C-alpha positions in Angstrom: 43.3 22.3 -16.5 42.1 22.1 -20.1 43.3 19.2 -22.2 43.1 19.4 -26.0 44.1 16.7 -28.4 43.9 16.9 -32.2 44.6 14.6 -35.2 43.9 15.0 -38.9 43.8 13.0 -42.1 43.1 13.5 -45.8 40.5 11.2 -47.3 40.0 10.8 -51.0 36.2 11.0 -50.8 33.9 13.9 -50.9 32.7 15.6 -47.7 29.2 14.3 -48.0 30.4 10.7 -47.9 32.8 11.3 -45.0 30.1 13.2 -43.1 27.6 10.4 -43.6 29.9 7.8 -42.0 31.1 10.2 -39.2 27.5 10.9 -38.2 26.3 7.3 -38.4 26.9 6.9 -34.7 25.4 3.3 -34.6 28.3 2.2 -36.7 31.2 3.9 -34.9 32.2 0.5 -33.4 33.0 -0.6 -37.0 36.0 1.8 -37.2 36.6 3.5 -33.8 38.7 1.3 -31.6 37.5 2.9 -28.3 33.8 2.4 -29.1 32.7 -1.2 -28.4 28.9 -0.8 -28.6 26.2 1.9 -29.1 22.8 1.6 -27.5 19.8 3.8 -26.8 20.3 6.0 -29.9 17.5 8.5 -29.7 17.4 9.2 -33.4 19.1 7.2 -36.2 20.2 10.5 -37.9 22.5 12.2 -35.4 21.4 15.8 -35.4 21.5 18.4 -32.6 20.1 17.0 -29.4 20.5 13.3 -30.4 21.6 11.2 -27.5 23.1 7.7 -27.1 25.0 5.5 -24.7 28.2 3.9 -25.8 30.4 1.4 -24.1 34.0 2.4 -24.6 37.4 1.1 -23.6 39.8 4.0 -23.0 43.4 3.3 -22.1 42.4 -0.1 -20.8 39.4 0.9 -18.7 35.8 0.2 -19.6 33.3 3.1 -19.4 29.5 3.5 -20.0 29.5 6.8 -21.7 26.5 9.1 -22.3 26.8 11.3 -25.4 24.8 14.1 -26.9 25.1 16.0 -30.3 25.9 19.6 -29.5 27.0 20.9 -32.9 26.0 20.1 -36.5 26.7 21.7 -39.8 26.0 19.3 -42.7 29.2 18.1 -44.5 31.3 20.5 -42.3 31.0 20.0 -38.6 29.8 17.3 -36.1 30.3 17.8 -32.4 29.2 15.8 -29.4 29.9 15.7 -25.7 30.5 12.7 -23.5 30.3 12.5 -19.7 33.0 9.9 -19.0 35.8 9.5 -18.1 35.4 13.3 -17.9 33.3 15.8 -19.7 34.9 15.8 -23.2 33.7 17.5 -26.4 34.6 15.7 -29.6 34.6 17.9 -32.7 34.9 16.6 -36.3 35.7 19.3 -38.8 35.6 18.5 -42.6 37.2 20.7 -45.2 36.8 20.1 -48.9 40.1 19.6 -50.8 40.8 19.1 -54.5 41.4 15.4 -53.7 38.5 14.9 -51.3 38.2 15.9 -47.7 40.6 16.9 -44.9 39.2 15.7 -41.5 40.3 17.1 -38.2 39.2 15.4 -35.0 39.6 17.3 -31.7 39.0 16.2 -28.2 38.9 18.8 -25.5 37.9 18.6 -21.9 38.6 19.7 -18.4 40.9 17.2 -16.7 40.3 18.8 -13.2 41.9 16.8 -10.4 42.9 14.1 -13.0 45.3 16.5 -14.8 48.4 14.9 -13.3 47.2 11.5 -14.5 45.9 12.5 -17.9 48.6 14.9 -19.0 51.3 12.1 -19.5 48.7 10.1 -21.5 47.9 12.8 -24.1 50.4 11.3 -26.6 48.7 7.9 -26.3 45.3 9.5 -26.7 46.5 11.5 -29.8 47.8 8.2 -31.2 44.4 6.6 -30.6 42.6 9.4 -32.4 45.0 9.2 -35.3 44.5 5.4 -35.5 40.7 5.9 -35.6 41.1 8.4 -38.5 43.4 5.9 -40.3 40.7 3.2 -40.0 38.0 5.7 -41.2 40.2 6.6 -44.2 40.7 2.9 -45.0 37.0 2.2 -44.7 36.0 5.1 -47.0 38.7 4.8 -49.5 38.2 1.0 -49.7 34.6 1.8 -50.7 35.8 3.5 -54.0 34.2 2.1 -57.1 
């Protein structure tokens, strides 16, 4: 069974600035609560094919996650897949707005035999994505000159 979770936020910064932070994978732990550490980054500029390992805490469990960039359109789209706790694709979409950028973050994956366990937790996962977006917004808007 397919699980899809989505959250969005408006950030009063231009798409180029938002995209630069979103694609700076080494610094995801600075604002993403689930990412504790990033190692083995194959390229400091996350472009198609870039891989890394991240240590994540998801709903109270620790995971060593292997990630790979699978989609990339500068200032518009950044997508990567992870292998744990299940194969999940994370998609960042950026839309310019008169005030800055609208960011939508989607997570989709096949829950398989874990569907009965994961389905009740989708609200908590959506809340976690929204909280990460709020931290990203605060980080970027706090950087205003």
